[in-house]
DOSE-355568 format. One line per field, with one value per residue (C-alpha): residue number from 1; z, x, y. Coordinates in pm, 1 decimal. Layout:
! DOSE-355568
num	(NUM/...)
w	(Z/...)
u	(X/...)
v	(Y/...)
//
This chain:
! DOSE-355568
num	(1/2/3/4/5/6/7/8/9/10/11/12/13/14/15/16/17/18/19/20/21/22/23/24/25/26/27/28/29/30/31/32/33/34/35/36/37/38/39/40/41/42/43/44/45/46/47/48/49/50/51/52/53/54/55/56/57/58/59/60/61/62/63/64/65/66/67/68/69/70/71/72/73/74/75/76/77/78/79/80/81/82/83/84/85/86/87/88/89/90/91/92/93/94/95/96/97/98/99/100/101/102/103/104/105/106/107/108/109/110/111/112/113/114/115/116/117/118/119/120/121/122/123/124/125/126/127/128/129/130/131/132/133/134/135/136/137/138/139/140/141/142/143/144/145/146/147/148/149/150/151/152/153/154/155/156/157/158/159/160/161/162/163/164/165/166/167/168/169/170/171/172/173/174/175/176/177/178/179/180/181/182/183/184/185/186/187/188/189/190/191/192/193/194/195/196/197/198/199/200/201/202/203/204/205/206/207/208/209/210/211/212/213/214/215/216/217/218/219/220/221/222/223/224/225/226/227/228/229/230/231/232/233/234/235/236/237/238/239/240/241/242/243/244/245/246/247/248/249/250/251/252/253/254/255/256/257/258/259/260/261/262/263/264/265/266/267/268/269/270/271/272/273/274/275/276/277/278/279/280/281/282/283/284/285/286/287/288/289/290/291/292/293/294/295/296/297/298/299/300/301/302/303/304/305/306/307/308/309/310/311/312/313/314/315/316/317/318/319/320/321/322/323/324/325/326/327/328/329/330/331/332/333/334/335/336/337/338/339/340/341/342/343/344/345/346/347/348/349/350/351/352/353/354/355/356/357/358/359/360/361/362/363/364/365/366/367/368/369/370/371/372/373/374/375/376/377/378/379/380/381/382/383/384/385/386/387/388/389/390/391/392/393/394/395/396/397/398/399/400/401/402/403/404/405/406/407/408/409/410/411/412/413)
w	(6206.9/6572.6/6707.3/7022.8/7218.9/7139.2/7376.8/7317.8/7011.2/6906.9/6710.9/6552.1/6415.6/6061.8/5940.7/5571.2/5282.9/5407.1/5698.7/5548.0/5202.1/5305.0/5573.7/5342.9/5056.4/5288.7/5426.4/5073.7/4975.4/5267.0/5213.2/5204.8/5143.6/5091.5/5040.7/5060.4/4979.2/4955.8/4852.5/4725.2/4504.2/4312.7/4071.5/3802.7/3940.2/4113.7/4424.1/4225.1/4003.9/4308.5/4450.2/4106.6/4107.5/4465.8/4398.4/4078.1/4247.9/4530.6/4289.0/4078.7/4378.5/4456.1/4696.5/4649.7/4589.2/4596.3/4531.1/4543.2/4410.1/4384.8/4040.9/4100.0/4283.6/4060.4/3720.6/3510.8/3527.2/3188.1/3009.7/3043.4/3420.1/3468.0/3211.5/3358.3/3705.3/3567.8/3378.3/3701.5/3880.6/4078.6/4112.5/4068.1/4166.5/4093.0/4322.4/4103.7/3792.7/3577.0/3232.2/3189.8/3040.5/2861.8/3031.5/3382.6/3640.9/3765.5/3999.8/4291.2/4559.6/4790.3/4726.6/4865.0/5062.5/5291.1/5300.9/5440.0/5385.7/5542.8/5479.8/5564.1/5827.9/6048.7/5998.6/5894.2/5797.8/5831.5/5774.2/5531.6/5298.7/4933.6/4686.5/4515.9/4510.2/4666.4/5004.9/4981.5/5080.3/4751.7/4571.4/4671.5/4836.7/4744.6/4933.7/5183.9/5560.8/5676.5/5909.9/5921.9/6170.2/6148.2/6359.0/6494.0/6734.0/6764.5/6593.0/6266.8/6262.7/6285.7/6001.9/5796.2/5836.2/5743.6/5417.8/5310.2/5390.2/5182.3/4889.2/4912.4/4932.9/4642.5/4418.5/4480.8/4269.8/3972.3/3648.5/3456.1/3500.4/3733.8/3511.0/3781.9/3841.4/3641.4/3882.5/4184.3/4491.8/4781.4/5089.8/5389.9/5717.3/5953.4/6269.4/6584.6/6631.9/6966.2/7183.6/7052.0/7277.6/7536.5/7323.7/7318.5/6985.7/6757.4/6387.6/6324.8/5975.5/5810.1/5539.5/5399.6/5590.0/5954.0/6030.2/5887.5/6174.2/6373.1/6325.5/6414.9/6712.8/6856.4/6812.9/6999.9/7282.9/7328.5/7315.8/7572.3/7802.2/7769.3/8086.7/8001.7/7631.3/7280.2/6969.9/6628.6/6308.4/6010.3/5650.1/5569.7/5877.1/5836.8/6083.3/6173.5/6452.1/6724.7/6670.7/6690.8/7002.3/7180.8/7094.5/7224.2/7539.9/7606.2/7572.8/7800.8/8075.5/8072.0/7831.2/7622.6/7275.3/6978.0/6609.3/6342.9/6008.1/5659.4/5608.4/5261.3/5133.9/4816.7/4740.4/4829.7/4915.4/5207.9/5390.8/5306.6/5458.5/5774.3/5837.1/5843.8/6176.6/6331.3/6518.9/6680.9/6788.3/6907.1/7099.9/7300.6/7377.8/7111.3/6985.7/6608.8/6434.5/6058.1/5921.2/5665.6/5561.8/5300.4/5242.3/5545.5/5450.8/5792.5/5985.3/6342.6/6691.6/7057.2/7379.1/7726.4/7784.5/7633.0/7347.7/6989.3/6636.9/6296.3/5974.5/5645.9/5765.3/5729.0/5937.8/5653.3/5498.9/5233.6/5489.3/5763.7/5546.0/5207.3/5172.7/5287.9/5561.0/5817.5/6135.2/6408.7/6759.4/7010.2/7389.1/7492.3/7682.3/7491.1/7149.0/7268.6/7386.3/7052.4/6856.9/7104.7/7054.7/6675.5/6684.9/6940.0/6714.3/6419.9/6609.7/6733.4/6411.7/6118.8/6229.7/6276.2/6566.2/6468.3/6683.4/6747.7/6750.0/6423.3/6271.0/6333.4/6338.7/6048.5/5807.8/5777.8/5457.6/5632.4/5920.2/5679.3/5472.3/5784.6/5913.9/5598.0/5543.2/5903.4/5904.0/5561.1/5708.3/6000.6/5761.2/5491.2/5625.2/5630.1/5278.2/5155.8/5278.6/5015.9/4736.6/4561.5/4766.5/4512.2/4640.1/4693.7/4360.3/4260.3/3900.9/3792.1/3596.7/3306.1/3306.7/2933.9/2755.2/2835.9/2827.4/2854.9/2919.6/3292.8/3422.9/3106.2/3204.7/2857.2/2761.4/2804.9/3104.3)
u	(-1228.8/-1212.4/-1476.4/-1618.5/-1940.4/-2161.3/-2456.8/-2798.4/-2928.4/-3269.8/-3231.0/-3521.0/-3501.6/-3637.4/-3715.0/-3712.5/-3802.5/-4158.5/-4027.8/-3703.4/-3791.4/-4086.0/-3875.2/-3576.7/-3792.0/-3988.5/-3669.2/-3533.2/-3865.0/-3829.8/-3459.0/-3372.1/-2995.9/-2825.4/-2865.0/-2562.2/-2632.7/-2402.1/-2519.1/-2371.8/-2670.4/-2902.6/-3124.8/-3342.6/-3658.9/-3961.3/-3757.2/-3467.0/-3703.2/-3876.8/-3541.0/-3450.0/-3759.1/-3701.3/-3338.4/-3421.1/-3700.7/-3464.9/-3190.4/-3434.7/-3544.2/-3180.6/-3075.0/-2716.8/-2740.4/-2438.9/-2496.1/-2217.6/-2280.5/-2044.3/-1911.1/-1962.2/-2294.6/-2464.4/-2319.4/-2638.3/-2793.0/-2900.9/-2770.8/-3117.1/-3125.9/-2783.6/-2834.2/-3161.6/-3006.0/-2721.8/-2956.9/-3150.0/-2825.0/-2765.9/-2395.2/-2360.7/-2024.7/-1912.6/-1670.1/-1419.0/-1626.0/-1506.6/-1587.8/-1727.2/-1495.2/-1663.8/-1986.5/-1839.7/-1777.7/-1421.7/-1395.2/-1528.0/-1266.7/-1257.2/-1611.4/-1784.8/-2045.0/-2173.4/-2538.4/-2561.0/-2794.3/-2756.7/-3017.7/-2942.8/-2693.4/-2998.2/-3108.1/-2907.8/-2977.5/-2729.9/-2789.9/-2782.3/-3072.1/-2995.2/-3222.0/-3383.8/-3728.4/-3602.8/-3618.0/-4000.2/-4229.9/-4421.8/-4102.9/-4194.9/-4001.9/-3668.5/-3747.0/-3471.1/-3492.6/-3288.0/-3263.8/-3145.2/-3160.7/-3282.9/-3071.5/-3126.5/-2893.6/-2519.3/-2411.7/-2557.5/-2287.5/-2018.8/-2177.0/-2212.6/-1843.0/-1751.3/-1951.9/-1794.8/-1446.8/-1515.8/-1630.7/-1327.0/-1082.9/-1242.7/-1260.9/-894.4/-800.9/-1025.2/-832.2/-1080.4/-1188.2/-1485.3/-1781.6/-1965.2/-1700.6/-1897.2/-2188.0/-2207.2/-2118.0/-2361.0/-2145.5/-2321.2/-2139.9/-2145.5/-2308.1/-2325.7/-2683.0/-2862.5/-2952.6/-3257.1/-3278.1/-3107.8/-2896.4/-2518.1/-2382.7/-2081.4/-2013.6/-1759.2/-1618.9/-1389.5/-1150.7/-814.2/-627.2/-643.9/-966.2/-880.8/-1022.7/-1238.1/-1577.5/-1454.7/-1262.9/-1576.6/-1767.4/-1498.8/-1483.8/-1861.5/-1861.0/-1580.3/-1775.7/-2111.8/-2246.1/-2604.0/-2682.2/-2551.8/-2773.2/-2613.1/-2820.0/-2587.0/-2633.5/-2278.9/-2122.9/-1771.3/-1558.9/-1196.0/-1030.4/-1034.9/-1402.2/-1495.9/-1286.8/-1459.6/-1804.6/-1715.5/-1560.0/-1873.0/-2097.0/-1872.3/-1887.1/-2267.6/-2368.1/-2676.4/-2520.1/-2757.0/-2678.7/-2943.5/-2800.8/-2931.0/-3143.3/-3257.1/-2946.6/-2936.4/-2607.3/-2577.5/-2209.7/-2308.6/-2483.0/-2205.8/-1948.0/-2150.7/-2235.3/-1864.2/-1853.7/-2166.3/-2000.5/-1743.3/-2006.5/-2268.7/-2003.5/-1927.4/-2296.9/-2377.6/-2736.8/-2781.7/-3105.5/-3149.8/-3391.6/-3599.3/-3876.3/-3670.1/-3307.3/-3153.5/-2961.3/-2933.0/-2622.1/-2736.5/-2641.3/-2708.9/-2521.0/-2677.3/-2930.5/-2768.5/-2523.4/-2647.1/-2519.3/-2683.5/-2493.0/-2358.7/-2084.6/-2124.8/-1909.0/-1710.4/-1367.6/-1503.6/-1662.6/-1402.4/-1093.0/-1173.7/-1494.3/-1560.7/-1826.1/-2013.6/-2196.1/-2362.1/-2302.8/-2568.9/-2572.8/-2934.5/-3169.8/-3480.9/-3325.6/-3175.4/-3521.4/-3684.7/-3420.9/-3443.5/-3819.9/-3781.5/-3512.3/-3700.9/-4005.9/-3788.1/-3643.4/-3984.2/-4182.4/-3943.6/-3636.6/-3533.6/-3299.5/-3011.9/-2999.6/-2656.3/-2787.4/-2975.8/-2670.2/-2485.0/-2116.2/-1920.0/-1741.2/-1364.1/-1400.0/-1622.6/-1374.4/-1085.9/-1284.5/-1391.9/-1033.8/-889.1/-1179.6/-1170.7/-798.3/-819.6/-1055.5/-818.6/-536.5/-745.9/-730.3/-353.1/-336.4/-588.2/-360.9/-105.6/-349.4/-312.1/-479.9/-611.4/-714.1/-1088.5/-1125.6/-1461.9/-1546.0/-1837.9/-2080.3/-2067.0/-1692.6/-1632.6/-1961.0/-2315.8/-2468.5/-2185.2/-2219.5/-2223.1/-1875.5/-1702.8/-1366.2/-1280.7/-1209.8/-916.9/-694.0)
v	(19739.5/19637.9/19399.1/19551.8/19534.9/19834.2/19883.3/20037.6/19855.0/19731.8/19407.5/19222.4/18868.1/18824.6/18472.3/18387.5/18615.7/18668.8/18877.0/19004.2/19139.2/19363.5/19534.0/19593.0/19719.9/19948.8/20104.1/20159.0/20318.4/20562.8/20636.5/21006.4/21013.3/20678.3/20304.5/20072.0/19707.0/19404.5/19058.3/18736.0/18649.9/18880.6/18689.9/18842.0/18678.2/18829.9/18923.7/19064.1/19262.3/19407.3/19513.6/19652.3/19875.8/19991.1/20083.9/20271.9/20466.2/20566.0/20677.0/20879.2/21083.7/21172.2/20897.7/20776.5/20401.5/20169.3/19799.0/19537.8/19187.1/18895.2/18806.8/18434.5/18437.2/18696.2/18616.6/18595.3/18942.6/19072.4/19379.9/19536.2/19479.6/19639.2/19915.3/20038.7/20052.0/20263.1/20493.7/20556.7/20646.2/20324.7/20247.1/19871.2/19722.5/19366.3/19186.4/19003.5/18942.4/18658.2/18527.5/18178.7/17918.9/17628.6/17731.7/17706.7/17977.1/17929.2/18227.8/18022.0/18092.2/18395.4/18517.2/18826.6/18629.6/18910.0/19019.5/19374.2/19670.0/20014.9/20285.9/20650.6/20534.6/20478.7/20117.1/19810.6/19451.7/19163.4/18794.0/18506.0/18589.7/18662.8/18845.2/18548.6/18390.2/18066.9/18242.1/18252.5/17966.0/17975.5/17871.0/17515.0/17230.7/17391.4/17714.1/17792.8/17832.4/18131.7/18430.6/18791.9/19079.2/19438.3/19673.5/20022.1/20198.4/20271.2/19947.2/20080.5/20349.2/20080.5/19881.8/20200.1/20279.8/19924.0/19928.3/20257.4/20127.9/19817.1/20030.7/20258.4/19966.9/19785.5/20090.9/20167.9/19868.2/19933.4/19913.9/20123.5/20479.1/20511.9/20581.0/20771.0/21040.5/21293.3/21260.3/21483.0/21282.6/21281.4/21265.0/21118.3/21166.3/20870.6/20996.2/20788.5/20677.3/20723.6/20428.0/20244.0/19938.8/19720.7/19486.3/19497.3/19378.0/19375.5/19334.0/19057.5/19007.7/18755.9/18868.7/18768.0/19037.8/19138.6/18946.2/18607.0/18397.1/18640.1/18475.2/18126.9/18266.0/18431.6/18105.2/17911.7/18165.5/18143.6/17761.8/17750.3/17984.0/17803.9/17643.4/17538.4/17510.9/17557.6/17552.9/17594.6/17593.2/17600.6/17499.3/17390.9/17230.9/17100.1/17300.9/17252.7/17059.4/17324.7/17406.4/17037.3/16991.1/17279.5/17137.4/16791.7/16934.2/17139.1/16832.8/16626.9/16889.9/16872.4/17148.7/17065.7/17091.7/17072.8/17103.5/17167.6/17057.8/16992.1/16684.5/16794.4/16973.9/17177.4/16998.4/16624.5/16658.2/16883.8/16601.4/16355.4/16587.5/16652.4/16286.0/16204.9/16389.8/16237.6/15950.5/16177.2/16428.0/16180.4/15989.5/16302.6/16364.6/16623.8/16602.1/16627.9/16724.9/16711.3/16971.0/16781.2/17021.4/17208.9/17313.1/17480.8/17795.5/17960.7/18057.5/18126.3/18014.2/18082.4/18004.4/18000.9/18282.0/18593.8/18522.3/18481.1/18531.1/18579.3/18630.5/18504.3/18269.9/17896.8/17666.2/17514.6/17583.2/17820.5/18054.1/18011.8/18042.9/18196.4/18400.8/18755.3/18717.4/18927.4/18820.9/19020.5/18887.4/18987.2/18986.4/19024.3/18794.0/18901.1/18835.3/18506.4/18397.3/18481.1/18289.1/18001.1/17972.5/17970.6/17701.4/17490.0/17499.3/17396.7/17099.3/16983.2/17018.9/16988.1/16793.5/16434.3/16365.3/16137.9/15826.5/15680.2/15324.0/15368.3/15527.7/15202.9/15134.3/15277.9/15049.4/15054.0/15252.0/15507.4/15536.0/15590.4/15838.9/16026.3/16036.1/16185.8/16426.1/16542.4/16610.4/16768.7/17029.2/17072.9/17163.5/17329.4/17686.7/17669.8/17529.5/17785.4/18062.2/17954.4/18035.9/18372.3/18644.1/18883.1/19221.3/19281.9/19459.6/19607.5/19689.7/19907.7/19692.0/19935.7/19991.0/19961.4/20032.2/20131.6/19784.0/19528.9/19160.0/19105.3/19046.7/19170.6/19310.9/19435.6/19791.6/20024.4/20018.5)
//
């Protein structure tokens, strides 16, 4: 897949589950031919059950439905949940399922972290929102703050082709006989969509093959080109050396650089890692805001007045060097303005700006810890490349029996 600017798109920003879930479920309800969905997390809660019903209803009326979940992120679905999907005709694929050992999930590296939906090759969704109730405000103080985009126009055809390529590549490595082969295949041709708006955009992915560093590279190019402002809101911020250098250089040449990071993280280590970089960033003139209302889960950014990105990729070693990720990069003043207004509101109403004086001088131990942690992240992508690179193998959830335990890889070869 080649990353290229595709003009003529209409792209709408969707904030949190309240805006995202109704649009996705409505499009699935209106699907005529095909639904392709990828997600890291699918929980069997009120959101997951609603998606479950929508997918089954679509399959029962003849729509071809392919769902890919990650074997680490979605490891607790029940036999009933999976079995009823299969009985309705939904084809559920699991990316590298793994059995628990001593109650722990050990298949943590190289996850399928993308969140993509394509319906009838006509409308697509890309972002960071999983299918779980913790993306809704009524979940309580642990509800996540996140964004996605709804896309219509020629870019949808590119995303559609990408999802089918991912399915074909993953299925090629299945060790078991595909249980759906007896079903008649509904072949949906990818047709280039007509222009639907004014936005130019591209799909940028990160994988462990030809697109190992594409997302980070596009970030760095945009940061290097910025002349007025940079706003990055990212849940897991611990980038490598070159990324940090570009941010500091931008601030020193007068660009208004602002980072929105987690103040109430879902994992304490996230804040510890990010604060190790605060002195370096603040010293260069970067402004840091901690979002304190609830856990920040977003992965969005904007540069100057046109460039913006929304997607699944965090700015940490897992996303930048190991996981399979997907971001949409958008060049459009109207979309940039909408995202800017949302982020400005976030900074004004729900964030605490980090003051360099209040932060104080770090102790010798903090300096040493920061030094080693910082340079570890600089080298981490290279070290990670030495790890075994298993192929992106998909297994049908019901590969060996009608209602197997989720992630069971047993059965005949």
